[in-house]
N, C-alpha and C positions, 0 to 999 in steps of 0.2 A: 407313457410310450409319447416320444415327442412327435408332434403331427409334420409330415411332408409339406413344403410349399406346394402350390398349385404347379401346374407345369407348365404355364404360361409365363408366370412369375420367375420362375427357374430358367426358363430360355431367355426372358430379358435380361436377368441377371448376368448369365452367362455370355450373352451377347457384350452388354454392357463391359464385362472384363474383357473381352477379345476386342474391341472399339479399343480399350484404354491402352492394353498391351500395343495393338498396331500403331497408336498415336506415339507411343514412349519409344518404338521400335523406328518410325518414322522420323522424331526426333534425333535419334541418336545417329540414323544416315543423315541427317542435314547438317550444314555447316551455320555458323550463328550468322545473323544478319551482316552483310557485307555489300557496298556498291562493287558492283562489278560492269563496267559502262563500258561501250565500244561510241564514238564520234565516228558520224557518216559525214563526209564533206563533199556537198553538192556543187560548190563552186570550182569551175571547170571541169566539172564532171569526176571531179577526185575519186569520188565512193562509188556514187550514184547519181542518175542513171549512168550506164554504159558509156554513152554518148547523147550530143544533143540533136533531137530530133529522131531519136528511136521511138517505135511505135507504143502505146501504152501498153498494149501486151508485153510488151519486150521488158518495159519498167517493171511493170509489176511481177512478172516472172524474175528479174534480177533482184528486185528486192524481197520476195519469199525466200530465193536462193541466199540472200544475204543474212536474212532473219534465222532460217533452220540452220546455218553454218553456226550462227554466234550462239543460237540455244542450246545446239549439240556440242558448244565449249562450252557453257555453262554462263555464258554472260547473261545479265538480267535487267539490264537497261538500253537502251538503244537512244544516241543524241543524235537528230538528222538537223542537219541546216536545211532550214525552210526558208530564210530571208537572208540570201547573201548579200544582195548590193541594193537593198530598195526594193525587190521584186519578189515573188510569192509564189512557193510550191503549194499553194493553195487558192481558193475563190479569194480571195482578197477583196473588201471594200475599200482600198485604199491605191493598192498597187499593183503595177502589170504582173501576168504572170512570167515565171523566170526563163532567160534566155536560154539557159541550162536545160529546159523541159524538152524544148521545139527548135533551138537554135535560133528563134527570132524573139526577142523582149516584146510580151504583150499577147502572143500566139499560143492558145491553150493546148493541151495535150488531145491528140487525134488516135483512136476516137475520144471523146470528151469521158472525163472521169476529176476526181476532188484527187490527187495525189497525197494530201494530209490525211481525209479520211479513210483512204486504203489504209496506208500507213500505220496508224493508230489502231484501225480494226484490225489486223493483220499481228500488230503488236502484241496487244492486251489478248487477242486469241491467244497466244504461249503464253502468258502471266508474263509478261515481261512491262518493264515501264517503258514510256515514251515521253523524251524531253524533249521540246521544240527550241532549236538553238535558232537563234536569232541575231545578227549583227546589227547593233544599235545606231554607229553613225558611218557605214561603209556604204556609200552611194551608188558610184561607178567604179567597178572593177579596174577598166584600162578606158582610161578618157580615149583613146587613140583607137581601139579595138571592139569595145563592147557595142552590141546592140543596144541602141535606148527608144524606147516607145515615146509617141506624143504625150502619151498622160503619165510618163513619168514623173513623180516628184521634182527632180531637179529642173523638169521644161517650165513645170507650173510656177515653183518659187527658185528662181536659180537665185535669187540674193541670200538664202538659207545655206550656200555650200561654198567650198573652198578646194581649188585643186591644189594637190601635193603629190610632188613627182608624178607618177601615170594615173592617179588614183584621184576621184572626187569623194569629199568628205561632207556629212553636215558638219555647220559650225557648232559645237557642243556649250558656244556660249549663246547662242540665238534662242531666245525663249518660245518665239514660234517654233522652232525645228524640234525643240525640246518636247512640245505639246502634241506636234505630229507623231513622234516616236513612240508616246506614252498612250496616244490613241490607236497606232495600229498594234500595240501588245494588248492593249484593252480588248480589240475585237478578236484576235486569236483567242482567247483564254475563254471569252463570252460564247464564242463559234463551236470551239473544239474541245475535243474532251483528252488534253493533255495533261499530262502528269507533272510537267514543270516547264518553265521558262527559263533557258540557259542563254547567259550571253559571254562570250568570250573577252578575249584582252583588246578588241579595236575600240579604245576610248578616243583621246588626241591619238596620232597616227607615231608608229614609229619615227625618232629622228632620222631625217637623210642629210648625209654630209652636203653642207654647203647653200641648204634650202631653208627657207622662213616659212613655216604655218601662218599664212595672214588672218589673224583673227581681230587685227584690231581698231576693226570699226565698231565690232560687239563689243571689245573692250572698253571703247569709248564710252557707248552707252549703256551699260551695264555694269562698267568695272567697280563704280562706287568707291573709289579711293584706294580698293585693294590692289598690294603686288601684283604682277599677272601670275605665277605661279600657285599663288594662293587663290587667285580667282578663277583660275583652268580647274585646279582641286575641286573649288566650290560648285561648279559647274557640272563634273562627273559625281559628285556626293548627290545633287539635285536630281539627277538622272535616278540614280539607282535607287533611293527613299522613293520617288514618285512610282518608279515600277513597282517594286516591292508594296506599298503602300495600295495601288490601285490591283494588283493582282489578289489582294487579300480580301479586298471588299467584295470582287467578285466570286472568287473561288478559296475560300481559306483553305482549302487541303491543296491546293496545287503551290509545289513548291519554286522558289526563286533560286537560282544557281549563276554562280560566276566563276569564269574560267580565266584568272589572271597571269600575266607573266612570272615566271617563278621566283623573282627576287624581289620582294619590297622595297627595299634597301640594303645597299651593303652596310656592313659596321663601320668603314671607315666614315661614314657620313652621317651616322647614327647608331648611338650604342646599342639600340632597340633590333638593330638591322641583324642580318646573317654574315656569317664571315665568308666572304664571297668576294669576288670581284668581275662582277658583272658590268658590262657596258648600260645599255638601258635598263632603269629598274622602274617599275610603278608608280611608286612616288614622285620619283622626281623629272621621269620624262615622259611617262602617258596619265600623268597624273591622276592617278588609280591609288587614293588612299585605303586598300582593302582593310586596312586593320582597325580602321573607324568603322566599316560598313559592319565586320564582326561582334565588334566591340559595342556598336549599336540595336544590332538585332535587325537590319536591313535586308541580310540573306540569310536563307536556310540552308545555304552549303557552299563551300567555296572549292574549288579543283584547281590549284596552279599547276601550270603548266612545266614542269622539271623533267623536260626532254632531254636531260644530259646524262652522261655514263655514271657510274660509282668511281669516285677517283679522279673527275674530271677536275683540270687542274684551277679554274677559275670558277666553278658553280659546280661543285661534286653533288650528286642526287643524294647522296647518302646525308652530307650536312643540312640542305636545304629540305628533307623529309623531317630531320629533327627541330630544324628551326619552326616550319609550320605546323607540329606535332604541340609544339609551346604556345602557338600564338592562333589558336582557335578561337577563344573566348566561346566556349561551349558548343561552337557550332560543329555539325557535320563537316569531316574533312577527307576530302576523296583525291591522291595524288595521281593527275595528269603522267602518263608514262609515254614518250615516242617510239613507240613501234616501227613507225616509218623511216626510222634510221637505221635500221636495218640494214647491215653490209656497208656504212658510209664511210668505216674506219676501224681499225683493228679490234676495239673495243666493240663496237656494234656489227662486229663479225662473229663474236664471241656469243655461243649459243645460251651461255651460261647468263649471259648479262640480264635477261627480262628475270627470269627465274630468280636469281640475287635479289633483284628489285623488289618483286613482289614481297621475298621473305623478310626485306628491310622493311617494310610497310608493314607487313604483320607483326613482327617484334618491336614495331613503335606505337606508344599509349595514342589516344586522339585522333587515330587514324584510322576514318571506317571503311575503306576502301582504295577505289582506283577505277581511272578512266584512260582508255587506250586512243592513242590517235596514230592511225585511224583506221576504217575498218578492213580495205582491201589488203594491206598485209599479212593481218591473221586469218582473212578468207582464203590467203593464198597460202597461208601455214611457213610464212618466212620462218629460216633458221629452226622449223618444226617448234615455232612457240604457240600454233593452234593445238596441236596435238598435248604439248605439255600443260597447258590451260585443261583439254577434258581430259586426259587420262592421269594429271596431278593436283595442280591448285585447286582446278574448280570443278573436280570429279563429284563433291556433295553438292546439291543444289542450295541456294542461300538465299533468304529474304532481302528486300533493300532496308536499309534503316531508315527509321522512322523520322519526322522533325523534329527538331529540339526546340 
């Protein structure tokens, strides 16, 4: 006669089977790993805070509403611009409080709180990643209108900067300026629980008609006989490598991502380039050799800004999705989509434009997700796209991709 197992053991085994079944069911209801991110722009209060000078309570309430909306829509990552113009949305050891918090650069939020600590805590509380978006080289957003505090780096070291158009930029060729930017980023990674440092496309500035970016002094000092374009590219290569290396020394699990302009080079300039007719390009105008950084492993992910519609005459979104999928060098690639374009022309009035782009991304190999610029259009459900994400494309939750 067979002996029955003790009741405690039977209960344990039954419980184990139930857990396995529940886990299997949960996995069935979850999507595979996919980046589903939203950029939150703070410069000029594009997305948050609602206005400069709003109270701390208003700022916090607005950010919680923003998070809750995106969480409901299936977003798993928030990318917040915490250093828009050599200023800070956190208690920085190097830079003044941002003017887009209080209205006056250098003035903290009232009543006092640390926005970055608050944002990270609330984002992580919802199971989402927080990527800290840093503008590396833009120092003054508008030299005629911006509030600039007495302890701003442009006042302390004016020799590091170049005015170009209405903006003031760090000179990327100035080694002291590079050192400073690296220290600012190291400070963030050391003191805050960010999941990534994220930089955008502001390396050398986009060209302005009839204007010259006057970096002749630093070129004379540091050029070492190189051609000017090669020297400029080497300066950008240098800051990328240094940022990546220092981030990983401090916190290996912290990612480093770059969101470049969507066209590396046109194929009429380089056989490796895309079949596009872009005006400015990363390599030739912004001096950003993204492919080199991917090949060398100096970034964890790339998020090209493909803010054009499908079938665009010069830079078709679908052509560029295919091109980037073939040039990831094994790194994660997330496509930047321009929801801010909603209603701007016939293509972007079409409610199916964004869904078609998402479907194209998901049908293309080597693309691990997408990032939407920017938050407010999705919060406002323009073209019903927030509903579309929640009810269709992001209905099932998805984890973020792992570092490769």
